N, C-alpha and C positions, 0 to 999 in steps of 0.2 A: 351438023348433027342437031337434032331437036333438043330443046330444054324441057325436061320432064318436071312434074310437080315436086315442090320442095319437100325435104324430109325434116320434120319438126319433132317427132316423138321417138323415144327410145323404150325398148322393152328389155328388162333384165330378169331372166329366169333364175329364181333363187329358191327352188322348192326341193332340191335334192336332199337325200338323207345323210350324205357325208360319211358313208360307211368306211371309207379309207382312212378316216381320222378318228375312229373310235379308240378310246372312250371319250376323247375331248368333245366330240360332237354329239354325245348323248343328250345334252341339254343346251349346247351352244351351237348355233348354225355355223357350218363351215365357212360361210361367207363373212362371218364376224371374227374369224381367226386373224390376229393382228400381223401386219407386216411392219415390224418394229413396234410402232405405237398407234397405227391407224388400221382399221379393219379393211380387208381386201375389197369389200363391196364399196367402200367410199372411193377408192381409186377408180373403180369402174364408173361410178356416177360422175366423178370429176372429169373423166374422159368424155363422157356423153356431153356434159356441159361445155367443155372446151371446143367441141365440134358444133356448138350452137343448139343443142337439143336440151331444152329446159323443161320439157314435159316427159317425165320418166315413170313408167309403170313397172313395179316389182311384182313378179309372179312368185308368190310365197306358198308355204305349206304349214303343216302343224309344227309347233315349237319354233317358229321363226319370228315371234313377236319382238324379239330384241332388235331385229333389223328396223322395224318401224320405230321403236324407241330411240334408236341411234340417230335417226333422221328427224326426230321430233325435238321440241324444246325440253330442257330439263331445268325447270324454274328453280327448284330448291338448290340444285348444284350451282346454277348460275349466281344465285343470291349469295351462296357461301363463298364462291370465288371472288365475287365483287366486294364482299365485306372484308376479305383478306387483302384486297388490292392486287389480286393475281390477274392482271390484264391479259397476259399470254394464255393462261389456262382458260379464261373466259372466252377469248376469241376462238380457241380450238374447240370448245364445247358448243359454241353457237354455229360454227362453220357448217356442219352437216345439214342443219335445218334450213340454212340460207342458200344452199347450192341450187336447188331446182324445185319445181312443183312435183311432189312425189305422190303417186297413187299406188294402190295395192289391190291385188286380186289373188284368191287362193286357188291353187291346183289341188283338187280334192284327193287325188291319189297319184302316186309317182308312176305316170304312164308314158314317160319319155319326153325328150326335148320338144318334139313336134307337138305333143299335146299341151305342153306348157306354153308354147307360142300361140296355139289355138285359143288358150284362155284369154289372150289379149284382144281377141276379135272385136268385142264390143267397144273397148276403149280406143282402139286404133281406127276402126271404121274403114273407109275406102282410101286410106292414105298409106303411102310407102312409109316404112319405119326402120329404124336401126335395132338390131338385137345384139346385146353384149353379154357374153358369158363370164361369170365371175371367176372361173378357173384360170383365165388368161388375162394377165395384166400387160398392157402395151405401154411402153415408155412414152411419157407425155411429149418428149422431144421429136417423136416420129410421126405423129398426126395421121395415123393410118385411117381412122374413121372419117376424117375430113376428106381424104383422098377418095374413099369409097363413095361418099355422098356425091362428090364431083363426078365420078364415073357413072353413078345412077342418073345424074342430071344429063349426061351426054348420051347414054345408051338406053336408058329405061330398064325395065325388068328388075332383076335382083343382082346383087353383087356379093361375092364371098371373098374373104381374106384367105390367101393361099401362102403357105410357107414350105420351103423345101426341107424335107426331113430324110434321115438315112433310111434306106430301103427296109432295113430290119425293124423300123419303128412304124411303118405305114399301118399296121394292124391296130394301132391305137387311135386312128383318125378316120374321118371320111376323106377319100382321095378323089382327085379330079382328073378327067381326060380333058386336055386343053388344046386350043388352036390359037396361034398368034393373031394380034390385031396390029394396027398401025402405030400403037403406043407400046413402048418397051415394057411398061409395068402392068399392062392390061391384056388379058387373054379371054377368049370365048370358051366357056365351059360346055363341053358336049356330053359329058356323062359324069356321074358321081357314084361312088361305091362306099358304103359304110363299113369301116374297119375290115378291109380286105386282107387276105394273106399276101405276103410279099410277091408271090407268084401271080396273084390275080389282080394286083393293083394296076390301074391304068397309067399311073405315074407316081413319082414320089413327092408331088405337090399336094400337101395336106391342107384341109380346111381347118383353120383355127377359129377361135371363138368370137368372130366379128362378122356380122351380116348386115346388109341393107336389103330389105325384102319388099317385093311388090305385094299389095294386099290380095292379089289372086291366090296367094299361098293358103289363105283360110279355106277357100272352097276345095283346094287340093287336099289339105290336111283332113278335112271332114270326110274325105273319101279314101284316105290312105290307111290300109290295114296295118296292124302291128308288124314290125319287121324284126331286125336283129334285137335279141334280148326280149322279145315279145313286147316291145315298146313302139310307139308311134315316132318314127324318126324324121326329123327335119330334113336330113339328107335325102330321104326318099321323095319328099315333096319337092325339093329343089331340083331333083333329077327330072321330075315330071315337067317342071317349069322350063328347064333347060331345053326341052324339045319343043317348046311352043314359040309362036311368033309374038310380036309386040302387042297384037290385038287380043291376046289371051294371057297376058301376064308374063310372057317370056321376054327375052331370053335370060340367061344367067352369064354374067361375066365374073372374072376373078381379078383381084389386085395382087400382084406378086410382091409379097412383103419380105424385105430383107433387113428389117430393123431389129429393135430390141424387144423381145417378148419374154415375160416371166411366167412360168407355169407353176401354179399353186395347187394343182389337182392331185398331187401325191406328196407323201412326206419328204422324200429326198429333194424334189424340186422346190417344195415349199421352203425347206431349210436353205437351199441355194438362194432363193429369192430374198429371204430375210438378210442373209449375209451381204448380197449385192446391194440392197437398199441401204443397209447400215454403213457400208463402205463408202457410200456417196453422200452421207449426211454430214454436213460441216460441223454439227454439234456433237457427233459421235465418232467420226472417222479418226480424228487425231489421237484418241485413246484406244479405239477399238482395233484399228489396223495394226499398230505395234503389238498389242496383245495377241491378235490372231496370228501374226507371223511368228511370235515367240512360241505360241501354243503348237503350231504346226511343226516348227523346228524341233520341238521336244518329243514328237510322236515317233 
């Protein structure tokens, strides 16, 4: 198989309104909601960096300035921590600014994920890129994004992450029709449907929030009309690319992911994520887990 151009840039759409977390997200971006003591968006950037992507573009919107502040230096806070001799706190405060080279562009209006990706066109140029959604956190031990970049290097085109979900949940996702390849964890995507009913879903393999995308997507998105929810859907553009040959930006492959994924897109799953992360923290678990067991036993 041919080796295709390297993937070096990541795009993180972070312009959503966060309506499912109101009133907390009235003034605070949903991406800044903490998973214990670190905002979700930082885990996403750390994942991109661990996959070798040190150039990260955030697609933001109104009232998202705190995201930029989080990944910037905080000189007064650093000086105060240094004066106190708080080396651990100082390291934690400096860490976000040192992770990667961060860039920002604003999505003027909430017109869908496809439009948010289109906002990255000027920055990305003619290069394949990774796209990471902040609602999905992938466990650092599973290295999904690295595997997707490898698949792009072998097959070209675009690559989506697919996870098997119960049939009754397919309406929450984009779902893929798939064909096997010679690799157990790689499939060819032949069709994609955004949030189908269980009866209309081509499979129960759902697209989760990790993509490696051919730059041909920009031309497709520019000509993609609004779809479900009257928004420009990335799923619709990838569906077009799935039907193309390699000379036109296709095809689309999927990596079948069976690892650990944490969904922070709704209140219940967000709470589950916080508990899971806290239960694995060596500084918290020894006290947190006995309390949790006692609390549950008392209910």
